[in-house]
MARLUMFI-299931 format. One record per residue: chain; residue number from 1; x, y, z of N, C-alpha, C in turn; residue in three letters. Coordinates in nm, 4 decimals, padded with zeros to 6 digits. Example, Ala and Ser with C-alpha at 12.3 -4.5 7.8 and 13.67 -1.06 7.14 Angstrom:
# residues 2
<A 1 <01.3190 -00.5690 00.7800> <01.2300 -00.4500 00.7800> <01.3200 -00.3300 00.7800> Ala>,
<A 2 <01.2850 -00.2250 00.7080> <01.3670 -00.1060 00.7140> <01.2900 00.0030 00.7870> Ser>,
//
This chain:
# residues 134
<A 1 <-00.7285 02.5920 -05.1691> <-00.8188 02.6299 -05.0629> <-00.9623 02.6246 -05.1154> Met>,
<A 2 <-01.0526 02.5683 -05.0363> <-01.1921 02.5596 -05.0756> <-01.2553 02.6979 -05.0817> Asp>,
<A 3 <-01.3501 02.7112 -05.1724> <-01.4257 02.8357 -05.1830> <-01.5131 02.8499 -05.0586> Lys>,
<A 4 <-01.5148 02.9692 -05.0011> <-01.5964 02.9944 -04.8830> <-01.7404 03.0139 -04.9269> Val>,
<A 5 <-01.8295 02.9419 -04.8635> <-01.9714 02.9543 -04.8931> <-02.0394 03.0307 -04.7808> Arg>,
<A 6 <-02.1327 03.1158 -04.8187> <-02.2153 03.1818 -04.7187> <-02.3344 03.0931 -04.6892> Arg>,
<A 7 <-02.3634 03.0756 -04.5658> <-02.4852 03.0064 -04.5264> <-02.5736 03.1128 -04.4630> Ile>,
<A 8 <-02.6850 03.1419 -04.5292> <-02.7738 03.2473 -04.4840> <-02.8870 03.1914 -04.3994> Leu>,
<A 9 <-02.9302 03.2719 -04.3029> <-03.0433 03.2364 -04.2186> <-03.1725 03.2662 -04.2943> Val>,
<A 10 <-03.2614 03.1693 -04.2947> <-03.3946 03.1855 -04.3513> <-03.4954 03.1595 -04.2408> His>,
<A 11 <-03.6104 03.2232 -04.2496> <-03.7158 03.2041 -04.1505> <-03.8412 03.1564 -04.2217> Val>,
<A 12 <-03.9161 03.0734 -04.1534> <-04.0380 03.0153 -04.2103> <-04.1452 03.0215 -04.1023> Cys>,
<A 13 <-04.2557 03.0885 -04.1346> <-04.3636 03.1048 -04.0374> <-04.4904 03.0387 -04.0894> Lys>,
<A 14 <-04.5563 02.9649 -04.0038> <-04.6865 02.9043 -04.0352> <-04.6848 02.8217 -04.1633> Asp>,
<A 15 <-04.5836 02.7408 -04.1806> <-04.5699 02.6484 -04.2928> <-04.5646 02.7172 -04.4295> Arg>,
<A 16 <-04.5346 02.8445 -04.4316> <-04.5171 02.9165 -04.5577> <-04.3767 02.8888 -04.6098> Ala>,
<A 17 <-04.3496 02.9318 -04.7323> <-04.2153 02.9159 -04.7880> <-04.1172 02.9984 -04.7055> Ala>,
<A 18 <-03.9966 02.9490 -04.6914> <-03.8972 03.0228 -04.6130> <-03.8536 03.1469 -04.6895> Ser>,
<A 19 <-03.8140 03.2474 -04.6138> <-03.7628 03.3701 -04.6731> <-03.6340 03.4087 -04.6034> Gln>,
<A 20 <-03.5465 03.4768 -04.6746> <-03.4183 03.5171 -04.6187> <-03.4405 03.6176 -04.5065> Arg>,
<A 21 <-03.3766 03.5955 -04.3927> <-03.3838 03.6904 -04.2816> <-03.3171 03.8206 -04.3240> Ala>,
<A 22 <-03.3747 03.9305 -04.2824> <-03.3217 04.0617 -04.3163> <-03.2226 04.1072 -04.2101> Gln>,
<A 23 <-03.1229 04.1859 -04.2507> <-03.0175 04.2307 -04.1615> <-03.0720 04.3070 -04.0409> Phe>,
<A 24 <-03.1730 04.3896 -04.0602> <-03.2265 04.4693 -03.9496> <-03.3530 04.4063 -03.8900> Val>,
<A 25 <-03.3754 04.2794 -03.9168> <-03.4936 04.2099 -03.8681> <-03.4663 04.1450 -03.7331> Gln>,
<A 26 <-03.5660 04.1447 -03.6485> <-03.5595 04.0682 -03.5250> <-03.6041 03.9264 -03.5565> Ser>,
<A 27 <-03.5140 03.8319 -03.5443> <-03.5494 03.6919 -03.5732> <-03.6569 03.6448 -03.4755> Ile>,
<A 28 <-03.6411 03.6779 -03.3475> <-03.7419 03.6358 -03.2501> <-03.8747 03.7045 -03.2782> Thr>,
<A 29 <-03.8721 03.8329 -03.3125> <-03.9937 03.9073 -03.3416> <-04.0658 03.8563 -03.4645> Gly>,
<A 30 <-03.9926 03.7941 -03.5565> <-04.0551 03.7386 -03.6770> <-04.1603 03.6340 -03.6410> His>,
<A 31 <-04.1344 03.5593 -03.5342> <-04.2229 03.4494 -03.4974> <-04.3322 03.4884 -03.3981> Phe>,
<A 32 <-04.3144 03.6017 -03.3322> <-04.4077 03.6402 -03.2269> <-04.4711 03.7746 -03.2594> Met>,
<A 33 <-04.6006 03.7846 -03.2416> <-04.6665 03.9140 -03.2561> <-04.6215 04.0017 -03.1389> Asp>,
<A 34 <-04.5901 04.1260 -03.1683> <-04.5455 04.2165 -03.0637> <-04.3953 04.2175 -03.0455> Gly>,
<A 35 <-04.3212 04.1359 -03.1199> <-04.1756 04.1414 -03.1148> <-04.1146 04.0917 -02.9855> Gly>,
<A 36 <-04.1680 03.9843 -02.9289> <-04.1122 03.9289 -02.8055> <-03.9655 03.8935 -02.8226> Asp>,
<A 37 <-03.8971 03.8798 -02.7119> <-03.7543 03.8519 -02.7144> <-03.7213 03.7034 -02.7040> Asp>,
<A 38 <-03.8205 03.6177 -02.6861> <-03.7923 03.4749 -02.6737> <-03.8967 03.3940 -02.7493> Glu>,
<A 39 <-03.8491 03.2924 -02.8193> <-03.9371 03.2063 -02.8967> <-03.8726 03.0674 -02.9045> Val>,
<A 40 <-03.9550 02.9668 -02.9235> <-03.9054 02.8302 -02.9394> <-03.9056 02.7972 -03.0883> Glu>,
<A 41 <-03.7910 02.7546 -03.1416> <-03.7793 02.7269 -03.2848> <-03.7167 02.5903 -03.3090> Val>,
<A 42 <-03.7358 02.5421 -03.4280> <-03.6642 02.4259 -03.4785> <-03.5786 02.4757 -03.5930> Asn>,
<A 43 <-03.4857 02.3939 -03.6383> <-03.3993 02.4375 -03.7473> <-03.3642 02.3204 -03.8373> Cys>,
<A 44 <-03.3260 02.3563 -03.9602> <-03.2774 02.2566 -04.0547> <-03.1770 02.3247 -04.1468> Ser>,
<A 45 <-03.0924 02.2442 -04.2091> <-02.9949 02.2943 -04.3051> <-03.0282 02.2299 -04.4389> Leu>,
<A 46 <-03.0768 02.3120 -04.5336> <-03.1201 02.2626 -04.6639> <-03.0673 02.3544 -04.7733> Glu>,
<A 47 <-03.0008 02.2980 -04.8706> <-02.9533 02.3732 -04.9876> <-02.8776 02.4997 -04.9463> Lys>,
<A 48 <-02.7863 02.4845 -04.8530> <-02.7023 02.5953 -04.8070> <-02.7835 02.7061 -04.7390> Asn>,
<A 49 <-02.8978 02.6697 -04.6838> <-02.9819 02.7628 -04.6093> <-03.0050 02.7055 -04.4702> Gln>,
<A 50 <-02.9819 02.7875 -04.3684> <-03.0118 02.7510 -04.2305> <-03.1518 02.8040 -04.2022> Phe>,
<A 51 <-03.2490 02.7132 -04.1910> <-03.3892 02.7525 -04.1807> <-03.4377 02.7387 -04.0372> Ile>,
<A 52 <-03.4932 02.8485 -03.9851> <-03.5556 02.8492 -03.8531> <-03.7059 02.8485 -03.8729> Leu>,
<A 53 <-03.7764 02.7629 -03.7963> <-03.9209 02.7557 -03.8086> <-03.9813 02.7175 -03.6751> Phe>,
<A 54 <-04.1071 02.7524 -03.6577> <-04.1784 02.7171 -03.5348> <-04.2175 02.5712 -03.5414> Arg>,
<A 55 <-04.1926 02.5018 -03.4346> <-04.2332 02.3618 -03.4252> <-04.3442 02.3476 -03.3230> Gly>,
<A 56 <-04.3720 02.2253 -03.2852> <-04.4713 02.2013 -03.1819> <-04.4188 02.2511 -03.0483> Asp>,
<A 57 <-04.5060 02.3031 -02.9664> <-04.4700 02.3557 -02.8347> <-04.3955 02.2483 -02.7556> Lys>,
<A 58 <-04.2835 02.2841 -02.6983> <-04.2033 02.1914 -02.6196> <-04.1097 02.1053 -02.7021> Gly>,
<A 59 <-04.1112 02.1199 -02.8347> <-04.0277 02.0375 -02.9218> <-03.9110 02.1153 -02.9819> Gln>,
<A 60 <-03.9042 02.2449 -02.9571> <-03.8013 02.3270 -03.0201> <-03.6887 02.3658 -02.9263> Gly>,
<A 61 <-03.6077 02.4558 -02.9752> <-03.4939 02.5088 -02.9017> <-03.5255 02.6529 -02.8666> Ile>,
<A 62 <-03.5090 02.6922 -02.7396> <-03.5385 02.8319 -02.7063> <-03.4374 02.9261 -02.7725> Pro>,
<A 63 <-03.4887 03.0298 -02.8363> <-03.4064 03.1318 -02.8993> <-03.4422 03.2634 -02.8325> Leu>,
<A 64 <-03.3437 03.3265 -02.7690> <-03.3708 03.4492 -02.6948> <-03.2759 03.5577 -02.7398> Lys>,
<A 65 <-03.3322 03.6741 -02.7689> <-03.2521 03.7899 -02.8058> <-03.2083 03.8586 -02.6775> Arg>,
<A 66 <-03.0767 03.8858 -02.6634> <-03.0293 03.9501 -02.5411> <-03.0735 04.0958 -02.5331> Pro>,
<A 67 <-03.0838 04.1470 -02.4122> <-03.1269 04.2851 -02.3909> <-03.0340 04.3852 -02.4576> Ala>,
<A 68 <-02.9050 04.3499 -02.4716> <-02.8089 04.4445 -02.5295> <-02.7992 04.4347 -02.6821> Phe>,
<A 69 <-02.8879 04.3598 -02.7463> <-02.8842 04.3434 -02.8919> <-02.8937 04.4790 -02.9616> Cys>,
<A 70 <-02.7962 04.5126 -03.0472> <-02.8006 04.6423 -03.1156> <-02.9246 04.6615 -03.2029> Pro>,
<A 71 <-02.9737 04.5559 -03.2662> <-03.0924 04.5669 -03.3518> <-03.2149 04.6051 -03.2687> Ile>,
<A 72 <-03.2227 04.5531 -03.1475> <-03.3374 04.5830 -03.0603> <-03.3483 04.7323 -03.0337> Lys>,
<A 73 <-03.2358 04.7985 -03.0214> <-03.2336 04.9398 -02.9841> <-03.2128 05.0331 -03.1034> His>,
<A 74 <-03.2222 04.9795 -03.2231> <-03.2001 05.0577 -03.3444> <-03.3228 05.1449 -03.3725> Leu>,
<A 75 <-03.3012 05.2743 -03.3816> <-03.4124 05.3643 -03.4153> <-03.4395 05.3568 -03.5651> Ser>,
<A 76 <-03.5552 05.4077 -03.6072> <-03.5895 05.4096 -03.7500> <-03.4873 05.4923 -03.8266> Ala>,
<A 77 <-03.4396 05.5999 -03.7679> <-03.3403 05.6854 -03.8340> <-03.2080 05.6118 -03.8493> Arg>,
<A 78 <-03.1668 05.5385 -03.7459> <-03.0418 05.4615 -03.7530> <-03.0537 05.3476 -03.8544> Glu>,
<A 79 <-03.1687 05.2816 -03.8577> <-03.1892 05.1726 -03.9538> <-03.1833 05.2261 -04.0968> Ala>,
<A 80 <-03.2412 05.3443 -04.1195> <-03.2395 05.4034 -04.2536> <-03.0987 05.4451 -04.2945> Ala>,
<A 81 <-03.0122 05.4711 -04.1976> <-02.8748 05.5140 -04.2272> <-02.7828 05.3975 -04.2628> Ala>,
<A 82 <-02.8283 05.2745 -04.2396> <-02.7463 05.1577 -04.2744> <-02.7421 05.1485 -04.4264> Ile>,
<A 83 <-02.6229 05.1374 -04.4847> <-02.6124 05.1314 -04.6311> <-02.6998 05.0203 -04.6895> Pro>,
<A 84 <-02.7601 05.0473 -04.8045> <-02.8514 04.9544 -04.8689> <-02.7869 04.8185 -04.8955> Leu>,
<A 85 <-02.6596 04.8181 -04.9350> <-02.5929 04.6899 -04.9612> <-02.5837 04.6053 -04.8357> Asp>,
<A 86 <-02.5725 04.6688 -04.7201> <-02.5686 04.5959 -04.5927> <-02.7082 04.5464 -04.5580> Val>,
<A 87 <-02.8083 04.6324 -04.5734> <-02.9465 04.5924 -04.5437> <-02.9900 04.4720 -04.6256> Gln>,
<A 88 <-02.9435 04.4625 -04.7494> <-02.9891 04.3577 -04.8401> <-02.9029 04.2319 -04.8384> Gln>,
<A 89 <-02.7974 04.2291 -04.7601> <-02.7076 04.1132 -04.7671> <-02.7564 03.9919 -04.6902> Arg>,
<A 90 <-02.8585 04.0057 -04.6094> <-02.9085 03.8922 -04.5334> <-02.8299 03.8721 -04.4051> Gly>,
<A 91 <-02.8570 03.7620 -04.3383> <-02.7940 03.7300 -04.2106> <-02.7176 03.6001 -04.2271> Val>,
<A 92 <-02.5861 03.6056 -04.2079> <-02.5031 03.4843 -04.2130> <-02.5212 03.4047 -04.0843> Asp>,
<A 93 <-02.5074 03.2744 -04.0967> <-02.5023 03.1917 -03.9776> <-02.3728 03.2260 -03.9060> Val>,
<A 94 <-02.3782 03.2471 -03.7795> <-02.2599 03.2841 -03.7027> <-02.2590 03.2123 -03.5698> Gly>,
<A 95 <-02.1641 03.2484 -03.4902> <-02.1516 03.1878 -03.3582> <-02.1072 03.2946 -03.2594> Val>,
<A 96 <-02.1581 03.2847 -03.1391> <-02.1136 03.3718 -03.0306> <-02.0808 03.2827 -02.9119> Ala>,
<A 97 <-01.9774 03.3175 -02.8419> <-01.9359 03.2417 -02.7247> <-01.9661 03.3253 -02.6010> Ile>,
<A 98 <-02.0394 03.2688 -02.5071> <-02.0651 03.3379 -02.3816> <-01.9833 03.2696 -02.2732> Leu>,
<A 99 <-01.8877 03.3432 -02.2213> <-01.8024 03.2916 -02.1143> <-01.8390 03.3627 -01.9853> Leu>,
<A 100 <-01.8819 03.2851 -01.8864> <-01.9228 03.3429 -01.7591> <-01.8379 03.2833 -01.6489> Gln>,
<A 101 <-01.7847 03.3699 -01.5637> <-01.7023 03.3241 -01.4522> <-01.7911 03.2829 -01.3352> Thr>,
<A 102 <-01.7308 03.2217 -01.2368> <-01.8048 03.1780 -01.1192> <-01.8697 03.2956 -01.0461> Ala>,
<A 103 <-01.8103 03.4145 -01.0578> <-01.8691 03.5310 -00.9908> <-01.9593 03.6120 -01.0850> Asn>,
<A 104 <-02.0146 03.5457 -01.1864> <-02.1160 03.6013 -01.2760> <-02.0664 03.7109 -01.3705> Gln>,
<A 105 <-01.9393 03.7158 -01.4011> <-01.8878 03.8113 -01.4997> <-01.8902 03.7462 -01.6378> Arg>,
<A 106 <-01.9185 03.8261 -01.7398> <-01.9283 03.7773 -01.8774> <-01.8240 03.8482 -01.9622> Val>,
<A 107 <-01.7543 03.7720 -02.0475> <-01.6547 03.8293 -02.1370> <-01.7239 03.8921 -02.2577> Leu>,
<A 108 <-01.6945 04.0187 -02.2842> <-01.7442 04.0896 -02.4015> <-01.6272 04.1521 -02.4753> Leu>,
<A 109 <-01.6469 04.1771 -02.6037> <-01.5469 04.2492 -02.6825> <-01.6130 04.3750 -02.7365> Thr>,
<A 110 <-01.5322 04.4756 -02.7630> <-01.5869 04.6004 -02.8159> <-01.5522 04.6126 -02.9631> Arg>,
<A 111 <-01.6531 04.6384 -03.0457> <-01.6309 04.6567 -03.1889> <-01.5533 04.7864 -03.2115> Arg>,
<A 112 <-01.4719 04.7876 -03.3147> <-01.3877 04.9044 -03.3445> <-01.4728 05.0274 -03.3767> Ala>,
<A 113 <-01.4222 05.1437 -03.3412> <-01.4913 05.2703 -03.3679> <-01.5060 05.2981 -03.5167> Lys>,
<A 114 <-01.4159 05.2414 -03.5968> <-01.4124 05.2704 -03.7397> <-01.5103 05.1872 -03.8222> Glu>,
<A 115 <-01.5742 05.0879 -03.7635> <-01.6644 05.0011 -03.8393> <-01.7891 05.0770 -03.8842> Leu>,
<A 116 <-01.8395 05.0400 -04.0041> <-01.9608 05.1043 -04.0566> <-02.0847 05.0648 -03.9780> Arg>,
<A 117 <-02.0902 04.9392 -03.9390> <-02.2097 04.8865 -03.8741> <-02.1814 04.8618 -03.7262> Ile>,
<A 118 <-02.2625 04.9183 -03.6423> <-02.2537 04.9050 -03.4966> <-02.1130 04.9337 -03.4429> Phe>,
<A 119 <-02.0585 05.0513 -03.4760> <-01.9262 05.0842 -03.4231> <-01.9304 05.1025 -03.2715> Pro>,
<A 120 <-01.8227 05.0614 -03.2063> <-01.8035 05.0864 -03.0635> <-01.9046 05.0146 -02.9734> Asn>,
<A 121 <-01.9710 04.9106 -03.0222> <-02.0719 04.8379 -02.9453> <-02.0069 04.7180 -02.8770> Val>,
<A 122 <-02.0462 04.6918 -02.7522> <-01.9979 04.5748 -02.6794> <-02.0770 04.4523 -02.7228> Trp>,
<A 123 <-02.0083 04.3436 -02.7586> <-02.0721 04.2209 -02.8072> <-01.9978 04.0985 -02.7535> Val>,
<A 124 <-02.0651 03.9809 -02.7541> <-01.9917 03.8587 -02.7175> <-01.8901 03.8261 -02.8260> Pro>,
<A 125 <-01.7784 03.7633 -02.7897> <-01.6841 03.7214 -02.8940> <-01.7524 03.6203 -02.9858> Pro>,
<A 126 <-01.7210 03.6262 -03.1127> <-01.7842 03.5330 -03.2059> <-01.7367 03.5559 -03.3471> Gly>,
<A 127 <-01.8090 03.5024 -03.4424> <-01.7724 03.5176 -03.5824> <-01.8518 03.4235 -03.6694> Gly>,
<A 128 <-01.8063 03.4084 -03.7910> <-01.8732 03.3202 -03.8870> <-01.8316 03.1765 -03.8649> His>,
<A 129 <-01.9181 03.0848 -03.9044> <-01.8903 02.9427 -03.8968> <-01.8806 02.8895 -04.0389> Val>,
<A 130 <-01.7718 02.8228 -04.0691> <-01.7566 02.7611 -04.2000> <-01.8350 02.6306 -04.2019> Glu>,
<A 131 <-01.8897 02.5901 -04.3161> <-01.9747 02.4702 -04.3203> <-01.9077 02.3449 -04.2653> Pro>,
<A 132 <-01.7776 02.3306 -04.2835> <-01.7109 02.2094 -04.2334> <-01.6776 02.2184 -04.0846> Asp>,
<A 133 <-01.7086 02.3293 -04.0194> <-01.6812 02.3454 -03.8761> <-01.8052 02.3178 -03.7914> Glu>,
<A 134 <-01.9204 02.2993 -03.8547> <-02.0435 02.2849 -03.7773> <-02.0577 02.1460 -03.7212> Thr>,
//
């Protein structure tokens, strides 16, 4: 079996060197002053890093943080309670599937109550993406 590789999200602003996205960071807010929920980005995959960066207006892919994002609603006290090893692990490239029915219903799953991070939170189904699945 092949060794599983982590592909971490990196962000690059204003042509500076890319930096690893932080677990409690708003990716959209990184690019916009004031922490807006939508931004247009470009991306590349280099040296096992998925890099998001601002491109020319109209040339990128819209990236929007949903209103129910747990990070958006995280208080300073809750963020401080996240174990340091989790805060420092970075953000893995992942995938979420949004399934919407004809009558506008969306499929969500609920995280287990026993989880350390975001227990009992409703989220879209998803998970990690292996490099050969992209």
